[in-house]
C-alpha positions as CSV (number, residue, x, y, z in Angstrom):
1,M,65.4,-43.9,2.0
2,T,63.6,-45.6,-0.9
3,G,65.1,-47.9,-3.4
4,P,64.6,-48.2,-7.1
5,G,62.0,-50.8,-6.6
6,A,59.7,-48.2,-5.0
7,A,59.1,-46.4,-8.3
8,A,58.2,-49.6,-10.1
9,H,55.8,-50.8,-7.4
10,P,52.5,-51.6,-9.2
11,G,50.3,-50.2,-6.3
12,N,52.0,-46.8,-5.9
13,D,49.7,-45.0,-8.4
14,A,46.6,-46.7,-7.3
15,E,46.8,-45.8,-3.6
16,P,44.4,-43.0,-2.5
17,T,46.1,-39.7,-1.7
18,T,44.0,-39.3,1.5
19,R,45.7,-42.1,3.3
20,A,48.9,-41.4,5.3
21,T,51.8,-43.4,4.0
22,R,55.2,-44.2,5.4
23,T,58.4,-45.5,3.7
24,T,60.6,-48.0,5.4
25,A,63.9,-49.4,4.4
26,T,64.4,-53.2,4.0
27,G,67.5,-55.2,3.9
28,T,67.5,-55.3,0.1
29,G,67.0,-51.5,-0.2
30,A,63.5,-51.9,-1.7
31,G,60.9,-49.5,-0.4
32,T,57.5,-50.6,0.9
33,R,54.6,-48.5,1.9
34,R,52.3,-49.2,4.8
35,A,48.9,-47.6,4.9
36,W,47.8,-46.3,8.3
37,P,44.1,-46.7,9.2
38,Q,42.1,-43.5,8.4
39,A,40.4,-41.9,11.4
40,P,36.6,-41.7,11.1
41,A,35.3,-38.3,10.0
42,H,33.9,-36.3,12.9
43,R,30.2,-35.7,12.5
44,S,28.6,-32.7,14.1
45,T,25.5,-32.8,16.3
46,Y,23.4,-31.2,13.5
47,E,24.5,-33.9,11.0
48,K,23.6,-36.7,13.4
49,W,20.1,-35.2,14.0
50,R,19.5,-33.7,10.6
51,P,16.1,-34.6,9.3
52,P,16.2,-37.3,6.6
53,Q,14.8,-37.3,3.2
54,A,11.1,-38.2,3.3
55,G,10.3,-41.6,1.9
56,R,8.1,-44.6,2.6
57,A,10.1,-45.6,5.6
58,T,10.9,-42.1,7.0
59,A,7.6,-40.3,6.2
60,L,6.1,-38.4,9.1
61,H,2.8,-39.7,10.4
62,A,-0.1,-37.7,8.9
63,G,-1.8,-37.5,12.3
64,A,1.2,-35.6,13.7
65,W,0.6,-32.7,11.3
66,W,-3.1,-32.5,12.3
67,L,-2.3,-32.5,16.0
68,W,0.3,-29.8,15.4
69,A,-2.2,-27.7,13.5
70,L,-5.0,-28.3,16.0
71,G,-2.6,-27.1,18.7
72,L,-2.0,-23.9,16.9
73,A,-5.7,-23.5,16.3
74,T,-6.4,-24.0,20.0
75,A,-3.9,-21.3,20.7
76,A,-5.5,-19.0,18.2
77,S,-8.9,-19.5,19.9
78,R,-7.5,-18.2,23.2
79,T,-6.5,-14.7,22.0
80,T,-7.7,-11.8,20.0
81,N,-4.4,-10.0,20.0
82,P,-3.7,-9.3,16.3
83,L,0.1,-9.5,16.8
84,L,-0.1,-13.0,18.3
85,L,-2.6,-14.1,15.7
86,G,-0.3,-12.8,12.9
87,L,2.6,-14.6,14.5
88,L,0.6,-17.8,14.5
89,V,-0.2,-17.3,10.8
90,G,3.5,-16.7,10.1
91,V,4.6,-19.8,12.0
92,A,2.1,-22.0,10.1
93,G,3.2,-20.4,6.8
94,Y,6.9,-21.0,7.4
95,V,6.4,-24.6,8.3
96,V,4.2,-25.1,5.2
97,A,6.8,-23.5,3.0
98,A,9.6,-25.6,4.5
99,R,7.9,-29.0,4.5
100,R,5.1,-29.2,1.9
101,T,5.4,-31.2,-1.3
102,D,4.2,-30.5,-4.8
103,A,1.2,-32.8,-4.5
104,P,-2.3,-31.3,-5.4
105,W,-3.4,-31.1,-1.7
106,A,-0.3,-29.2,-0.8
107,R,-1.2,-26.3,-3.1
108,S,-4.4,-25.4,-1.3
109,Y,-2.7,-23.3,1.4
110,G,-2.9,-20.2,-0.7
111,A,-6.6,-20.7,-1.1
112,F,-7.1,-20.9,2.7
113,L,-5.2,-17.6,3.0
114,K,-7.5,-16.0,0.5
115,L,-10.5,-17.5,2.3
116,G,-9.2,-16.0,5.6
117,L,-8.9,-12.6,4.0
118,F,-12.5,-13.0,2.6
119,V,-13.7,-13.8,6.1
120,I,-12.1,-10.7,7.6
121,G,-13.7,-8.5,4.9
122,L,-17.1,-10.1,5.3
123,R,-17.0,-9.7,9.1
124,L,-16.1,-6.0,8.6
125,L,-18.9,-5.6,6.1
126,F,-21.5,-7.2,8.4
127,S,-20.3,-5.0,11.2
128,M,-20.8,-1.8,9.2
129,L,-24.2,-2.9,7.8
130,L,-25.8,-4.5,10.8
131,G,-24.1,-2.6,13.6
132,S,-22.2,-4.0,16.6
133,P,-23.0,-4.4,20.3
134,V,-19.8,-2.6,21.2
135,P,-20.4,1.1,22.1
136,G,-18.1,3.6,20.4
137,S,-17.1,7.2,20.9
138,H,-15.1,7.7,17.7
139,P,-17.5,7.8,14.7
140,L,-16.0,7.4,11.3
141,F,-18.9,7.8,9.0
142,T,-22.7,7.3,8.8
143,L,-24.5,5.0,6.4
144,P,-28.1,5.5,5.4
145,E,-30.3,3.7,7.9
146,I,-33.2,1.6,6.7
147,P,-36.2,1.5,9.0
148,L,-37.2,-2.0,10.0
149,P,-40.6,-3.3,11.2
150,A,-41.5,-3.6,14.9
151,W,-40.9,-7.4,15.0
152,A,-37.2,-6.7,14.1
153,Q,-36.6,-4.5,17.0
154,G,-33.0,-4.6,18.2
155,I,-31.7,-5.0,14.7
156,R,-30.6,-2.1,12.6
157,F,-29.4,-1.8,9.0
158,G,-27.0,1.0,8.4
159,G,-26.4,3.9,10.7
160,R,-23.3,5.2,12.4
161,V,-20.0,3.3,12.1
162,T,-17.4,3.8,14.8
163,A,-13.8,2.9,15.1
164,E,-14.4,0.7,18.1
165,Q,-16.9,-1.6,16.3
166,L,-14.6,-2.0,13.3
167,V,-11.6,-2.9,15.5
168,F,-13.7,-5.4,17.4
169,A,-15.0,-6.9,14.1
170,F,-11.4,-7.1,12.8
171,Y,-10.1,-8.9,15.9
172,D,-13.0,-11.3,15.7
173,G,-12.6,-12.0,11.9
174,L,-8.8,-12.3,12.3
175,K,-9.3,-15.1,14.9
176,L,-11.6,-17.0,12.6
177,A,-9.2,-16.5,9.7
178,T,-6.3,-17.8,11.8
179,L,-8.3,-21.0,12.6
180,L,-8.9,-21.5,8.8
181,V,-5.2,-21.0,8.1
182,C,-4.2,-23.6,10.7
183,V,-6.6,-26.1,9.1
184,G,-5.2,-25.2,5.7
185,A,-1.7,-25.9,7.0
186,A,-2.6,-29.4,8.1
187,N,-4.4,-30.0,4.8
188,A,-1.3,-28.9,2.9
189,L,1.2,-31.0,4.9
190,A,-0.7,-34.2,5.7
191,N,-1.2,-36.8,3.0
192,P,-5.0,-37.6,3.0
193,A,-4.4,-41.2,1.8
194,R,-1.8,-41.9,4.5
195,L,-4.1,-40.4,7.1
196,L,-6.9,-42.7,6.0
197,K,-4.5,-45.7,6.5
198,S,-3.9,-44.6,10.0
199,L,-7.5,-44.4,11.1
200,P,-9.0,-47.1,13.4
201,A,-10.8,-49.8,11.6
202,A,-14.1,-48.7,13.1
203,L,-13.8,-45.3,11.4
204,Y,-12.6,-46.4,8.0
205,E,-15.9,-45.9,6.3
206,A,-16.5,-42.4,7.8
207,G,-12.8,-41.7,7.1
208,V,-13.1,-42.3,3.4
209,A,-16.0,-39.8,3.2
210,V,-14.0,-37.2,5.1
211,V,-10.8,-37.8,3.1
212,V,-12.8,-37.5,-0.2
213,A,-14.4,-34.2,1.1
214,M,-11.0,-32.9,2.1
215,T,-9.3,-33.7,-1.2
216,F,-12.2,-32.3,-3.3
217,A,-11.3,-28.6,-2.7
218,P,-7.5,-28.9,-3.2
219,N,-8.0,-30.9,-6.5
220,M,-10.6,-28.4,-7.6
221,V,-8.2,-25.5,-7.0
222,A,-5.4,-27.4,-8.9
223,D,-7.8,-28.0,-11.8
224,V,-8.8,-24.3,-11.9
225,V,-5.1,-23.2,-11.9
226,R,-4.3,-25.7,-14.7
227,L,-7.2,-24.6,-16.9
228,R,-6.4,-20.9,-16.3
229,T,-2.8,-21.5,-17.3
230,A,-3.8,-23.3,-20.4
231,R,-6.2,-20.5,-21.4
232,R,-3.5,-17.9,-20.8
233,L,-1.0,-19.8,-23.0
234,R,-3.6,-19.9,-25.8
235,G,-4.2,-16.2,-25.5
236,R,-7.7,-16.5,-24.1
237,P,-9.0,-14.3,-21.3
238,T,-9.0,-15.8,-17.8
239,G,-11.3,-13.2,-16.2
240,G,-14.9,-12.3,-16.6
241,V,-18.2,-14.2,-16.4
242,K,-17.7,-16.0,-19.7
243,A,-14.2,-17.2,-18.8
244,I,-15.5,-18.5,-15.4
245,L,-18.3,-20.4,-17.0
246,Q,-15.9,-21.9,-19.6
247,I,-13.5,-23.0,-16.8
248,G,-16.2,-24.2,-14.4
249,L,-17.6,-26.8,-16.8
250,P,-14.4,-28.8,-17.3
251,V,-13.7,-28.6,-13.5
252,L,-17.1,-30.1,-12.7
253,E,-16.6,-32.7,-15.4
254,G,-13.2,-33.7,-14.0
255,A,-14.7,-33.9,-10.4
256,L,-17.4,-36.2,-11.6
257,E,-15.0,-38.5,-13.5
258,R,-12.8,-38.6,-10.4
259,S,-15.8,-39.5,-8.2
260,V,-16.8,-42.3,-10.5
261,A,-13.2,-43.6,-10.5
262,I,-13.0,-43.5,-6.7
263,A,-16.3,-45.4,-6.4
264,A,-15.2,-48.1,-8.8
265,S,-11.9,-48.6,-7.0
266,M,-13.7,-48.8,-3.7
267,D,-16.1,-51.3,-5.0
268,A,-13.3,-53.4,-6.4
269,R,-11.5,-53.5,-3.1
270,G,-14.6,-54.7,-1.2
271,Y,-15.4,-51.4,0.5
272,G,-18.4,-51.6,2.9
273,R,-18.2,-55.3,3.7
274,T,-18.3,-56.1,7.4
275,A,-18.0,-59.1,9.6
276,E,-20.7,-60.6,11.8
277,V,-20.6,-59.5,15.5
278,P,-23.0,-60.3,18.3
279,P,-25.7,-57.7,19.0
280,A,-24.5,-57.0,22.5
281,V,-21.1,-56.1,21.3
282,R,-22.6,-53.8,18.6
283,H,-24.8,-52.0,21.2
284,T,-21.9,-51.7,23.7
285,T,-19.7,-50.3,20.9
286,N,-22.3,-47.6,20.0
287,A,-22.8,-46.6,23.6
288,L,-19.1,-46.3,24.3
289,T,-18.3,-44.4,21.1
290,L,-21.3,-42.0,21.4
291,G,-20.6,-41.4,25.1
292,G,-16.9,-40.8,24.5
293,L,-17.5,-38.4,21.7
294,I,-20.0,-36.4,23.8
295,G,-17.4,-36.3,26.6
296,M,-14.7,-35.1,24.2
297,C,-16.9,-32.4,22.9
298,A,-17.8,-31.2,26.4
299,G,-14.2,-31.3,27.5
300,T,-13.0,-29.4,24.4
301,Y,-15.7,-26.8,25.1
302,G,-14.4,-26.5,28.6
303,L,-10.8,-26.0,27.5
304,L,-11.8,-23.4,25.0
305,A,-14.1,-21.5,27.4
306,A,-12.7,-19.1,29.9
307,Q,-14.5,-20.6,32.9
308,G,-14.3,-24.3,32.0
309,A,-10.6,-25.0,32.1
310,A,-10.9,-26.7,35.5
311,Y,-13.3,-29.5,34.4
312,G,-12.4,-29.5,30.7
313,L,-9.3,-31.7,30.9
314,P,-10.7,-34.5,33.1
315,V,-13.9,-34.7,31.0
316,L,-11.8,-34.7,27.8
317,G,-9.6,-37.5,29.1
318,A,-12.6,-39.6,30.2
319,G,-14.3,-39.1,26.9
320,A,-11.2,-40.0,25.0
321,A,-10.8,-43.3,27.0
322,L,-14.4,-44.3,26.3
323,A,-14.1,-43.4,22.6
324,V,-10.9,-45.5,22.3
325,A,-12.6,-48.5,24.0
326,G,-15.6,-48.2,21.6
327,L,-13.3,-47.9,18.6
328,R,-11.4,-51.0,19.6
329,L,-14.6,-53.0,19.9
330,G,-16.0,-51.5,16.7
331,G,-12.8,-52.6,14.8
332,R,-14.1,-56.2,15.0
333,R,-16.7,-55.4,12.3
334,S,-14.0,-54.4,9.8
335,V,-12.4,-57.2,7.8
336,R,-9.8,-55.1,6.0
337,T,-6.1,-55.4,6.6
338,R,-3.5,-52.6,6.8
339,Y,-0.4,-52.8,4.5
340,R,2.7,-51.0,5.7
341,P,1.1,-48.9,8.4
342,D,2.8,-45.6,9.2
343,R,4.9,-45.6,12.3
344,W,4.6,-43.0,15.1
345,G,8.3,-42.2,15.7
346,P,10.2,-39.7,17.7
347,R,9.9,-37.0,15.1
348,A,6.1,-37.4,15.1
349,W,6.2,-36.9,18.9
350,L,8.2,-33.7,18.5
351,V,5.9,-32.3,15.8
352,A,2.7,-33.1,17.7
353,G,4.2,-32.1,21.0
354,S,5.2,-28.7,19.7
355,G,1.6,-27.9,18.8
356,A,0.4,-29.2,22.1
357,A,3.0,-27.0,23.9
358,V,1.8,-23.9,22.1
359,A,-1.8,-24.6,23.0
360,A,-1.0,-25.4,26.7
361,L,1.2,-22.3,27.1
362,L,-1.4,-19.9,25.5
363,I,-4.1,-21.4,27.7
364,H,-1.9,-20.8,30.8
365,A,-1.1,-17.2,29.6
366,G,-4.9,-16.5,29.3
367,S,-5.4,-17.3,32.9
368,V,-2.3,-15.4,34.1
369,D,-2.5,-12.2,32.0
370,P,-5.8,-12.1,30.1
371,A,-5.4,-8.4,29.3
372,A,-2.3,-9.1,27.1
373,L,-4.1,-11.7,25.0
374,H,-7.3,-9.7,24.7
375,P,-6.5,-6.0,24.0
376,G,-9.2,-3.5,25.0
377,V,-11.6,-2.0,22.5
378,V,-13.5,0.3,24.8
379,P,-11.5,2.4,25.4
380,L,-9.6,1.9,22.2
381,V,-6.0,1.0,22.9
382,A,-3.1,-0.2,20.7
383,P,-2.3,-3.9,21.1
384,T,1.1,-4.8,22.6
385,L,3.2,-7.9,22.0
386,P,3.5,-10.0,25.2
387,L,7.0,-11.5,25.1
388,W,6.6,-15.0,26.7
389,P,3.4,-15.9,24.9
390,A,5.1,-14.8,21.6
391,A,8.1,-17.0,22.5
392,A,5.7,-19.9,23.2
393,I,4.2,-19.5,19.7
394,L,7.6,-19.8,18.2
395,I,7.8,-23.4,19.5
396,G,5.5,-24.2,16.7
397,L,8.4,-23.7,14.3
398,L,10.0,-27.0,15.5
399,P,8.5,-29.1,12.7
400,A,10.4,-27.0,10.1
401,F,13.6,-28.4,11.5
402,V,12.8,-31.9,12.6
403,A,10.3,-33.2,10.1
404,P,11.6,-35.2,7.1
405,V,12.5,-33.1,4.1
406,P,10.1,-33.8,1.2
407,P,11.6,-34.7,-2.2
408,K,11.4,-32.2,-4.9
409,E,9.9,-34.7,-7.3
410,A,7.1,-35.7,-4.9
411,S,4.3,-35.0,-7.3
412,Q,5.9,-36.8,-10.2
């Protein structure tokens, strides 16, 4: 029972309604309220592990995106099955759509898709005009054949076009297009400036050149889109030779101004200045780095080749160890410091590991069931979708669920 003093209590209206209250009677009849402690809200497992908003402290390491994309590209190089290649393109496209920002380099993924379609069309055209070593028994049409001189024996221009040679050319072109799409996915997801910060000190000068080359194409695509939109708003045509020439001149002018600005900023920051090191250290660095790179190239070729998987991994590991030792010695020549380096956290391990898992499982599938990864052309058969290699490719979707979510105003 509450007394009349309860209604006049100054804290009654100010108490939150979510707290459980209890009324007790005192000797004077005045009511008092005691607030019971609120139980902590239960958080689900998804809320605990939900990817955070991308920021300076939570941004994913740029190298993780490249390792993920290179894993998908390695998987694409192990198969000519169009269903698996299409699944790889779909996985890369989904991750890009889920985790890319509005930055200029993130808008270049569509250009890589168009480049892949162009490569497929060009491969088919060359197959029809120059022929193919694949024999075929299903002729489609015959092109006029141009006789060539005797020194060009073995090469023909025109002639009969069969279904087998076109299917073989399509499989070959689709593999190359998938490799380009994987590289485009890494280019759309990884920040080139943050990738440059993560490079070893010995590779900083070469890394600047590579980053500038990587950002040239995305910025040029963004400039072309911006100028075409401006012409469309003014009611001017955006197609034709005249429009292309009028758009190309401002694009080249903007690229030149950007290059001059980059050169000026690099000179202001002391780019190219090195420290003095003994000649013996410099020669040892060159030998270790060059030998390590040669070993990595040989090991990579062994992993990609069908017969070199046995020696490819040991040679690749030895080459990587030599290259790392050379880069650490070469870092003594660089006098630059690194401000706020990106951290390689658990999410970066998951992103890079998903790409490596896709590559390893597809390599294993190629040794277990090569017929499923390479459908036959002679005789011509319809490709089938192998279940467990397809499930292995789906592991590449993991970055879409664990990588930090980019802010919508990333480009502002």
